[in-house]
C-alpha positions in Angstrom: 6.4 -7.3 2.1 4.0 -4.8 3.7 5.8 -1.5 4.1 4.6 1.6 6.1 8.1 3.1 5.9 7.9 3.8 2.2 4.6 3.7 0.2 5.2 4.5 -3.5 7.7 3.0 -5.9 9.8 6.2 -5.7 9.7 6.2 -1.9 10.9 2.6 -2.1 13.7 3.5 -4.5 14.9 6.2 -2.1 14.6 3.7 0.8 17.0 1.3 -0.9 19.5 4.2 -1.4 19.1 5.9 2.0 18.6 3.1 4.4 22.2 1.7 4.3 23.6 5.2 4.8 21.3 6.0 7.7 22.0 2.6 9.4 25.8 2.8 8.9 25.7 6.1 10.8 23.9 4.4 13.7 20.4 5.6 13.1 17.1 4.0 12.1 14.9 5.0 9.2 11.3 5.6 10.5 9.6 6.8 7.3 10.3 8.3 3.9 7.8 10.2 1.8 7.8 12.3 -1.3 5.3 15.1 -0.6 3.9 16.3 -3.8 2.5 19.8 -3.4 3.3 23.3 -4.6 6.9 22.4 -4.2 8.3 18.9 -3.9 9.5 17.7 -0.5 11.4 14.5 0.3 10.7 13.9 4.0 13.0 11.5 5.8 12.3 10.6 9.5 15.1 9.1 11.5 15.6 8.0 15.0 18.3 6.5 17.2 17.8 3.2 18.9 17.6 5.0 22.3 15.2 7.6 20.9 17.4 10.5 21.8 17.7 12.3 18.4 18.8 15.9 18.1 19.1 18.6 15.4 22.8 17.9 14.9 22.0 14.3 14.1 19.4 15.4 11.5 21.9 17.8 10.0 24.6 15.1 9.7 22.1 12.7 8.0 20.9 15.5 5.7 24.4 16.3 4.5 25.1 12.6 3.8 21.9 12.1 1.9 22.3 15.3 -0.1 25.7 14.1 -1.3 24.2 10.7 -2.2 21.2 12.3 -4.0 23.7 14.3 -6.1 25.2 11.1 -7.3 22.3 8.7 -7.4 19.6 11.2 -8.6 16.6 9.2 -7.4 14.2 12.1 -8.2 14.7 14.3 -11.3 12.5 17.3 -10.4 13.6 20.1 -8.0 12.9 19.2 -4.4 13.7 20.1 -0.8 15.1 17.5 1.5 13.8 17.5 5.1 15.4 15.2 7.7 13.7 15.2 11.0 12.9 13.2 14.1 9.6 11.4 14.2 8.4 13.6 17.0 6.6 12.5 20.2 3.4 11.6 18.4 5.4 9.5 15.9 4.2 7.3 13.1 4.4 3.6 13.8 5.9 2.0 10.7 7.4 -1.3 11.8 5.8 -4.2 13.6 8.4 -3.8 16.4 7.1 -0.2 17.0 3.8 -1.6 18.2 5.6 -3.8 20.7 7.9 -1.0 21.8 5.1 1.5 22.4 2.9 -1.0 24.2 0.6 0.7 26.7 0.4 4.0 24.8 -2.6 5.4 23.0 -2.6 5.2 19.2 -4.7 5.7 16.1 -4.6 2.9 13.5 -6.2 3.0 10.0 -6.6 -0.1 7.9 -6.7 -0.2 4.1 -10.0 -2.1 4.0 -13.0 -2.0 6.3 -13.0 -4.5 9.1 -16.4 -5.2 10.7 -17.6 -1.9 9.4 -14.6 0.1 10.7 -11.3 1.5 9.2 -10.2 3.7 12.0 -9.2 2.3 15.4 -8.2 4.4 18.5 -7.1 2.8 21.7 -4.2 1.6 23.8 -1.5 -0.5 22.2 -1.4 -4.0 23.7 1.8 -5.3 21.9 1.9 -7.8 19.1 1.0 -11.5 18.6 3.1 -12.9 15.7 2.0 -10.7 12.7 -0.9 -9.0 14.5 -1.0 -5.7 16.2 -3.0 -5.8 19.4 -5.0 -2.7 20.4 -7.5 -2.3 23.3 -10.6 -0.4 22.1 -14.0 0.1 23.7 -15.1 -3.5 22.9 -11.9 -5.1 24.2 -8.5 -6.1 22.8 -8.5 -6.9 19.1 -5.8 -8.1 16.7 -5.2 -6.4 13.4 -2.9 -8.1 10.9 0.1 -5.8 10.3 -0.4 -6.1 6.5 -3.9 -4.6 6.9 -2.6 -1.4 8.4 -2.3 1.6 6.1 -1.4 4.2 8.7 -0.7 4.3 12.4 0.6 6.9 14.9 0.9 7.6 18.6 -1.6 10.1 20.1 0.0 13.0 22.0 -1.0 12.5 25.7 0.5 13.8 29.0 1.7 10.2 29.7 3.5 10.0 26.4 5.1 13.4 26.8 6.3 12.5 30.4 7.7 9.1 29.4 9.4 10.5 26.3 11.1 13.3 28.4 12.2 10.7 31.0 14.0 8.8 28.3 16.1 11.8 27.3 19.4 12.0 29.1 19.0 15.6 30.3 15.5 15.2 31.9 15.2 16.0 35.6 11.7 16.1 37.1 12.9 18.7 39.6 13.3 21.2 36.7 9.5 21.4 36.4 6.9 23.1 38.7 4.2 21.0 40.3 0.8 21.8 39.1 -1.5 22.6 42.0 -5.2 22.1 41.7 -7.7 24.1 43.7 -10.6 22.4 45.3 -13.6 24.3 43.9 -16.1 22.8 46.4 
């Protein structure tokens, strides 16, 4: 199965351990990565089905995963565990993400070149069976989900506004209206 949630064998091992814990707590696992740099970092991105994740949620998951890591020991070297939300310009890791974020701008990269191109930027147009539809400058094209190596939403004013509206405490009246001067 094609997997953008976890890439390496170690990521997949941690996925098998972490996913049931995260789902039992009512959350979704968006992505897991071992970042191999100066210091090792296990990055776990989580979300709620309603998209309304907060710092306390991340802390709860972090505590549960830390306890499990102590027992399961999926990674032997010293590391830091980071549990976070996917952010507004989130990675798209599941086929359903492309349907859910239909109408928003995204960047998609494919593992191999398709018609001389590996990077696609445009408006998501949903899915058709196992294809991700994206409207680019030549029209709407379909990319097989298994061809995709990376995908994420692009931060736009529209995305920010719609994301804020989905949060329970958003009130448009809390924000000032931007006035534009006519320079003519």
